C-alpha positions in Angstrom: 97.3 93.3 120.8 97.3 89.7 119.6 98.4 88.5 116.2 94.7 88.3 115.2 94.7 92.1 115.3 97.9 92.6 113.4 96.1 94.3 110.5 94.9 97.1 112.8 98.4 97.5 114.2 99.7 97.9 110.6 97.1 100.5 109.8 97.8 102.4 113.1 101.5 102.5 112.3 100.9 103.8 108.8 98.4 106.4 110.1 101.0 107.5 112.7 103.6 108.0 109.9 101.2 109.9 107.7 100.0 112.2 110.5 103.3 112.5 112.2 101.6 111.5 115.4 102.5 107.8 116.1 100.8 106.6 119.3 98.8 109.9 119.5 96.2 109.2 116.8 93.3 110.1 119.1 94.5 113.7 119.0 94.3 113.9 115.2 91.5 111.5 114.2 87.8 112.1 114.8 87.2 109.6 117.6 83.5 110.4 117.9 82.9 109.8 114.2 84.8 106.5 114.3 82.7 105.5 117.3 79.5 106.4 115.5 80.5 104.4 112.4 81.6 101.3 114.3 79.3 101.1 117.4 82.4 101.0 119.6 82.3 103.3 122.6 84.4 106.5 122.3 86.8 105.5 125.1 87.5 102.1 123.5 88.1 103.7 120.1 90.6 106.2 121.7 92.3 103.3 123.5 92.7 101.3 120.3 94.0 104.3 118.4 96.6 104.8 121.1 97.8 101.2 120.6 96.0 99.7 123.5 93.5 96.8 123.6 89.8 96.5 123.9 88.0 94.6 126.6 87.1 91.1 125.6 83.4 90.6 124.9 81.5 87.5 123.9 79.7 87.7 120.6 76.3 87.8 122.3 77.4 90.8 124.5 78.8 92.6 121.4 75.6 92.1 119.5 73.6 93.4 122.4 75.9 96.4 122.9 75.7 97.3 119.2 71.9 97.2 119.2 71.8 99.4 122.2 74.3 101.7 120.5 72.0 102.1 117.5 69.1 103.0 119.8 71.2 105.6 121.5 73.0 107.1 118.5 70.7 106.7 115.4 67.8 109.0 115.4 64.5 109.3 113.6 64.1 112.2 111.2 62.4 114.2 114.0 65.5 113.7 116.2 63.9 111.3 118.7 65.1 107.8 119.6 63.7 104.8 117.8 61.5 102.8 120.0 61.9 99.0 120.3 58.7 98.7 118.3 60.1 100.8 115.5 63.3 98.9 115.4 61.4 95.6 115.4 59.4 96.8 112.4 62.6 97.8 110.6 64.0 94.4 111.4 60.9 92.7 110.2 60.0 91.1 113.5 58.0 91.7 116.6 58.8 93.9 119.6 58.7 90.8 121.8 61.3 89.0 119.6 63.5 92.1 119.6 63.3 92.3 123.4 64.3 88.7 123.6 67.1 89.3 121.2 68.4 92.1 123.5 68.4 89.7 126.4 70.0 86.7 124.6 72.2 88.6 122.2 71.4 86.0 119.6 69.5 87.6 116.7 68.7 86.0 113.3 71.1 87.1 110.5 68.1 88.2 108.4 66.8 90.7 111.0 70.3 92.1 111.8 70.9 92.5 108.1 67.7 94.5 107.7 68.7 96.8 110.6 72.2 97.1 109.2 71.0 98.1 105.8 68.3 100.5 107.0 70.9 102.4 109.1 73.6 102.2 106.4 76.0 100.3 108.6 79.0 98.3 107.4 78.8 94.5 107.0 79.7 92.8 110.2 78.5 95.8 112.3 76.9 93.6 114.9 79.5 90.8 115.0 82.9 92.3 114.3 85.1 92.6 117.3 86.4 96.1 118.1 89.8 95.9 116.4 88.1 94.4 113.2 85.5 97.1 113.2 88.0 99.9 113.7 90.3 98.5 111.0 87.4 98.6 108.5 86.4 102.1 109.6 90.0 103.4 109.2 90.4 102.2 105.6 88.8 105.4 104.0 90.8 107.6 106.5 94.0 105.8 105.5 93.2 106.0 101.8 92.5 109.8 102.1 95.8 110.4 103.9 97.7 108.2 101.4 96.2 110.1 98.5 97.3 113.4 100.1 100.8 112.1 100.7 101.0 110.7 97.1 98.7 112.6 94.8 99.7 110.5 91.9 98.5 107.3 93.5 94.9 107.7 92.4 96.1 108.3 88.8 98.2 105.1 89.0 95.3 103.1 90.4 92.8 104.4 87.9 94.7 103.1 84.9 96.0 106.4 83.6 99.5 105.0 83.8 98.6 102.8 80.8 97.6 105.9 78.9 100.7 107.8 79.9 102.8 104.8 78.7 101.3 105.5 75.2 102.5 109.1 75.3 105.6 108.4 73.1 103.2 107.3 70.3 101.3 110.6 70.5 102.2 113.8 68.7 102.3 117.2 70.5 98.8 118.1 69.3 97.3 114.8 70.6 99.1 115.3 74.0 97.8 118.9 74.3 94.2 117.7 73.4 94.4 115.0 76.0 95.7 117.4 78.7 92.9 119.9 77.8 90.3 117.2 78.0 91.5 116.1 81.4 91.6 119.6 82.7 88.0 120.2 81.4 86.8 117.1 83.1 88.4 118.0 86.4 87.1 121.6 86.5 83.6 120.6 85.3 82.9 118.1 88.1 84.2 118.2 91.6 85.9 115.2 93.0 83.8 112.8 95.1 85.4 110.8 97.8 
């Protein structure tokens, strides 16, 4: 991979450490889900996770591939594929314009943003190259594994360390009350990731 993709390399190394499977991440990560979230074909996701590269694609080709990926992988509530007419309506344009966009690979930012938002896709879905898109999709995976490896990290990040630093100023009753309150909050509402 080139220096432009060094962030992905760093994430892959850290994921390899956390999973105990360096260079074998396709065996432990959900390749199909990463493909679904990024618009990158499954085989390319697996290759990138294994430390390989992605085929070079021009921006117009990438945009065209991602639009086709949406048509194939995002379904209407009844389970059927979206037609070009339906996608055009979602994008706020005509079917003819959407067909032209598929040919040229040069959409307007407004129309791609409407599609992206409708389908709940990440920013840059249509334009990010494969390593960039995978890097972004791996961030929540990395955070989850980091949290499991160091359960106190979320407490440090949330500001509870500042509260803990005040513990010497608290008496035993105050500390017990604080611990009871924290336990009550944790058991009353499940964690949301």
